[in-house]
TORKOL-4160 file (C-alpha; in steps of 0.2 Angstrom, whole numbers, padded with zeros to 4 digits, m for minus):
190
<pt num="1" X="0630" Y="m0933" Z="m0558"/>
<pt num="2" X="0646" Y="m0942" Z="m0553"/>
<pt num="3" X="0662" Y="m0931" Z="m0553"/>
<pt num="4" X="0679" Y="m0939" Z="m0551"/>
<pt num="5" X="0691" Y="m0931" Z="m0539"/>
<pt num="6" X="0706" Y="m0925" Z="m0549"/>
<pt num="7" X="0716" Y="m0909" Z="m0548"/>
<pt num="8" X="0706" Y="m0902" Z="m0564"/>
<pt num="9" X="0689" Y="m0906" Z="m0559"/>
<pt num="10" X="0690" Y="m0903" Z="m0540"/>
<pt num="11" X="0688" Y="m0884" Z="m0542"/>
<pt num="12" X="0673" Y="m0887" Z="m0554"/>
<pt num="13" X="0664" Y="m0899" Z="m0542"/>
<pt num="14" X="0654" Y="m0886" Z="m0533"/>
<pt num="15" X="0649" Y="m0879" Z="m0550"/>
<pt num="16" X="0644" Y="m0896" Z="m0558"/>
<pt num="17" X="0635" Y="m0902" Z="m0543"/>
<pt num="18" X="0627" Y="m0888" Z="m0533"/>
<pt num="19" X="0615" Y="m0899" Z="m0523"/>
<pt num="20" X="0622" Y="m0913" Z="m0513"/>
<pt num="21" X="0610" Y="m0924" Z="m0505"/>
<pt num="22" X="0596" Y="m0911" Z="m0505"/>
<pt num="23" X="0606" Y="m0897" Z="m0498"/>
<pt num="24" X="0619" Y="m0885" Z="m0505"/>
<pt num="25" X="0637" Y="m0892" Z="m0504"/>
<pt num="26" X="0648" Y="m0882" Z="m0493"/>
<pt num="27" X="0659" Y="m0873" Z="m0507"/>
<pt num="28" X="0643" Y="m0868" Z="m0516"/>
<pt num="29" X="0635" Y="m0862" Z="m0500"/>
<pt num="30" X="0649" Y="m0850" Z="m0497"/>
<pt num="31" X="0645" Y="m0840" Z="m0512"/>
<pt num="32" X="0628" Y="m0837" Z="m0504"/>
<pt num="33" X="0634" Y="m0829" Z="m0488"/>
<pt num="34" X="0629" Y="m0811" Z="m0486"/>
<pt num="35" X="0644" Y="m0801" Z="m0491"/>
<pt num="36" X="0652" Y="m0790" Z="m0479"/>
<pt num="37" X="0651" Y="m0772" Z="m0485"/>
<pt num="38" X="0670" Y="m0768" Z="m0482"/>
<pt num="39" X="0674" Y="m0764" Z="m0500"/>
<pt num="40" X="0666" Y="m0762" Z="m0517"/>
<pt num="41" X="0677" Y="m0774" Z="m0526"/>
<pt num="42" X="0670" Y="m0779" Z="m0543"/>
<pt num="43" X="0680" Y="m0793" Z="m0551"/>
<pt num="44" X="0674" Y="m0809" Z="m0560"/>
<pt num="45" X="0672" Y="m0819" Z="m0544"/>
<pt num="46" X="0661" Y="m0805" Z="m0536"/>
<pt num="47" X="0651" Y="m0803" Z="m0552"/>
<pt num="48" X="0648" Y="m0822" Z="m0553"/>
<pt num="49" X="0644" Y="m0823" Z="m0534"/>
<pt num="50" X="0630" Y="m0810" Z="m0537"/>
<pt num="51" X="0623" Y="m0820" Z="m0551"/>
<pt num="52" X="0623" Y="m0836" Z="m0540"/>
<pt num="53" X="0614" Y="m0826" Z="m0526"/>
<pt num="54" X="0601" Y="m0820" Z="m0539"/>
<pt num="55" X="0598" Y="m0837" Z="m0545"/>
<pt num="56" X="0596" Y="m0844" Z="m0527"/>
<pt num="57" X="0584" Y="m0830" Z="m0522"/>
<pt num="58" X="0574" Y="m0833" Z="m0538"/>
<pt num="59" X="0574" Y="m0852" Z="m0534"/>
<pt num="60" X="0567" Y="m0848" Z="m0516"/>
<pt num="61" X="0554" Y="m0837" Z="m0523"/>
<pt num="62" X="0549" Y="m0850" Z="m0536"/>
<pt num="63" X="0553" Y="m0840" Z="m0551"/>
<pt num="64" X="0555" Y="m0847" Z="m0569"/>
<pt num="65" X="0567" Y="m0861" Z="m0568"/>
<pt num="66" X="0574" Y="m0858" Z="m0585"/>
<pt num="67" X="0578" Y="m0840" Z="m0581"/>
<pt num="68" X="0587" Y="m0844" Z="m0565"/>
<pt num="69" X="0597" Y="m0858" Z="m0574"/>
<pt num="70" X="0603" Y="m0845" Z="m0586"/>
<pt num="71" X="0609" Y="m0835" Z="m0572"/>
<pt num="72" X="0618" Y="m0850" Z="m0564"/>
<pt num="73" X="0626" Y="m0855" Z="m0581"/>
<pt num="74" X="0632" Y="m0837" Z="m0583"/>
<pt num="75" X="0639" Y="m0837" Z="m0566"/>
<pt num="76" X="0648" Y="m0853" Z="m0569"/>
<pt num="77" X="0656" Y="m0846" Z="m0585"/>
<pt num="78" X="0660" Y="m0829" Z="m0577"/>
<pt num="79" X="0668" Y="m0837" Z="m0561"/>
<pt num="80" X="0681" Y="m0846" Z="m0572"/>
<pt num="81" X="0683" Y="m0834" Z="m0586"/>
<pt num="82" X="0702" Y="m0830" Z="m0587"/>
<pt num="83" X="0701" Y="m0811" Z="m0593"/>
<pt num="84" X="0694" Y="m0798" Z="m0581"/>
<pt num="85" X="0676" Y="m0793" Z="m0586"/>
<pt num="86" X="0680" Y="m0775" Z="m0582"/>
<pt num="87" X="0693" Y="m0775" Z="m0596"/>
<pt num="88" X="0682" Y="m0784" Z="m0608"/>
<pt num="89" X="0668" Y="m0772" Z="m0605"/>
<pt num="90" X="0679" Y="m0757" Z="m0607"/>
<pt num="91" X="0687" Y="m0763" Z="m0623"/>
<pt num="92" X="0674" Y="m0772" Z="m0632"/>
<pt num="93" X="0657" Y="m0767" Z="m0623"/>
<pt num="94" X="0642" Y="m0778" Z="m0623"/>
<pt num="95" X="0648" Y="m0788" Z="m0639"/>
<pt num="96" X="0664" Y="m0794" Z="m0630"/>
<pt num="97" X="0654" Y="m0800" Z="m0615"/>
<pt num="98" X="0642" Y="m0809" Z="m0626"/>
<pt num="99" X="0656" Y="m0819" Z="m0633"/>
<pt num="100" X="0657" Y="m0828" Z="m0615"/>
<pt num="101" X="0647" Y="m0844" Z="m0615"/>
<pt num="102" X="0631" Y="m0842" Z="m0606"/>
<pt num="103" X="0631" Y="m0823" Z="m0607"/>
<pt num="104" X="0617" Y="m0815" Z="m0618"/>
<pt num="105" X="0612" Y="m0797" Z="m0621"/>
<pt num="106" X="0602" Y="m0796" Z="m0605"/>
<pt num="107" X="0615" Y="m0803" Z="m0594"/>
<pt num="108" X="0629" Y="m0793" Z="m0602"/>
<pt num="109" X="0619" Y="m0777" Z="m0599"/>
<pt num="110" X="0617" Y="m0782" Z="m0581"/>
<pt num="111" X="0636" Y="m0785" Z="m0580"/>
<pt num="112" X="0640" Y="m0767" Z="m0587"/>
<pt num="113" X="0627" Y="m0760" Z="m0575"/>
<pt num="114" X="0635" Y="m0769" Z="m0560"/>
<pt num="115" X="0652" Y="m0763" Z="m0566"/>
<pt num="116" X="0646" Y="m0745" Z="m0567"/>
<pt num="117" X="0634" Y="m0744" Z="m0552"/>
<pt num="118" X="0639" Y="m0759" Z="m0541"/>
<pt num="119" X="0622" Y="m0766" Z="m0543"/>
<pt num="120" X="0608" Y="m0768" Z="m0556"/>
<pt num="121" X="0590" Y="m0765" Z="m0556"/>
<pt num="122" X="0584" Y="m0784" Z="m0557"/>
<pt num="123" X="0594" Y="m0787" Z="m0541"/>
<pt num="124" X="0587" Y="m0772" Z="m0532"/>
<pt num="125" X="0569" Y="m0777" Z="m0537"/>
<pt num="126" X="0572" Y="m0795" Z="m0530"/>
<pt num="127" X="0580" Y="m0790" Z="m0514"/>
<pt num="128" X="0566" Y="m0777" Z="m0511"/>
<pt num="129" X="0553" Y="m0792" Z="m0511"/>
<pt num="130" X="0564" Y="m0806" Z="m0504"/>
<pt num="131" X="0578" Y="m0800" Z="m0492"/>
<pt num="132" X="0595" Y="m0806" Z="m0496"/>
<pt num="133" X="0597" Y="m0813" Z="m0478"/>
<pt num="134" X="0585" Y="m0827" Z="m0483"/>
<pt num="135" X="0600" Y="m0835" Z="m0492"/>
<pt num="136" X="0609" Y="m0837" Z="m0475"/>
<pt num="137" X="0596" Y="m0850" Z="m0471"/>
<pt num="138" X="0603" Y="m0861" Z="m0484"/>
<pt num="139" X="0619" Y="m0863" Z="m0474"/>
<pt num="140" X="0610" Y="m0872" Z="m0460"/>
<pt num="141" X="0610" Y="m0891" Z="m0462"/>
<pt num="142" X="0592" Y="m0897" Z="m0465"/>
<pt num="143" X="0586" Y="m0882" Z="m0474"/>
<pt num="144" X="0586" Y="m0882" Z="m0493"/>
<pt num="145" X="0578" Y="m0870" Z="m0506"/>
<pt num="146" X="0561" Y="m0877" Z="m0503"/>
<pt num="147" X="0561" Y="m0876" Z="m0484"/>
<pt num="148" X="0569" Y="m0859" Z="m0485"/>
<pt num="149" X="0555" Y="m0853" Z="m0496"/>
<pt num="150" X="0542" Y="m0861" Z="m0485"/>
<pt num="151" X="0549" Y="m0852" Z="m0470"/>
<pt num="152" X="0550" Y="m0836" Z="m0478"/>
<pt num="153" X="0533" Y="m0836" Z="m0487"/>
<pt num="154" X="0522" Y="m0844" Z="m0473"/>
<pt num="155" X="0531" Y="m0839" Z="m0457"/>
<pt num="156" X="0540" Y="m0823" Z="m0462"/>
<pt num="157" X="0557" Y="m0830" Z="m0457"/>
<pt num="158" X="0570" Y="m0821" Z="m0467"/>
<pt num="159" X="0586" Y="m0822" Z="m0457"/>
<pt num="160" X="0595" Y="m0833" Z="m0445"/>
<pt num="161" X="0589" Y="m0822" Z="m0430"/>
<pt num="162" X="0571" Y="m0824" Z="m0436"/>
<pt num="163" X="0574" Y="m0843" Z="m0437"/>
<pt num="164" X="0581" Y="m0843" Z="m0419"/>
<pt num="165" X="0566" Y="m0835" Z="m0413"/>
<pt num="166" X="0554" Y="m0846" Z="m0423"/>
<pt num="167" X="0563" Y="m0862" Z="m0416"/>
<pt num="168" X="0562" Y="m0855" Z="m0398"/>
<pt num="169" X="0544" Y="m0853" Z="m0400"/>
<pt num="170" X="0541" Y="m0871" Z="m0406"/>
<pt num="171" X="0538" Y="m0866" Z="m0424"/>
<pt num="172" X="0547" Y="m0880" Z="m0433"/>
<pt num="173" X="0533" Y="m0892" Z="m0428"/>
<pt num="174" X="0521" Y="m0882" Z="m0439"/>
<pt num="175" X="0532" Y="m0883" Z="m0455"/>
<pt num="176" X="0527" Y="m0897" Z="m0467"/>
<pt num="177" X="0542" Y="m0908" Z="m0472"/>
<pt num="178" X="0552" Y="m0905" Z="m0457"/>
<pt num="179" X="0552" Y="m0921" Z="m0446"/>
<pt num="180" X="0560" Y="m0923" Z="m0429"/>
<pt num="181" X="0577" Y="m0928" Z="m0435"/>
<pt num="182" X="0578" Y="m0913" Z="m0446"/>
<pt num="183" X="0571" Y="m0901" Z="m0433"/>
<pt num="184" X="0585" Y="m0907" Z="m0421"/>
<pt num="185" X="0598" Y="m0905" Z="m0434"/>
<pt num="186" X="0592" Y="m0887" Z="m0437"/>
<pt num="187" X="0592" Y="m0883" Z="m0418"/>
<pt num="188" X="0609" Y="m0890" Z="m0416"/>
<pt num="189" X="0616" Y="m0879" Z="m0430"/>
<pt num="190" X="0608" Y="m0862" Z="m0424"/>
């Protein structure tokens, strides 16, 4: 999809085009970084980031593409929604959240759970099976969702540190789909 650079679409470009040349674009990839646990700020941006991260983990796991698309669509809407979700939830409840495009009953329930507890059950189940640190692999040029999934499933690589040890042991030659140029790019960016 071609997106013209203009003041109005520039901020939407990462949302409209999450994949650039087979890898995550830089603005989009930033939303996958493992957050520092310095505060428990729960605003629209942090809620949207959680849903982006959930969709990315589901993509790596090979979960239902329609379901992960619904999380991405909701994240896009929440990220740009002008009113604070906390205020909407307090004043209007689930019905008010469902008025947001892309937010249905299930996602609205997860938003309320996130506002109340700082997390939600579906997130906890997914990260129990697939560590959140797997998303850090997506920041490395040459590693996209499919390669990250292969590294995690077949070789139990679930963090940058695991990848450094894997590369040092010559493991990249064992990964299908990683040629010499891509292997060199990965090594250079570790």
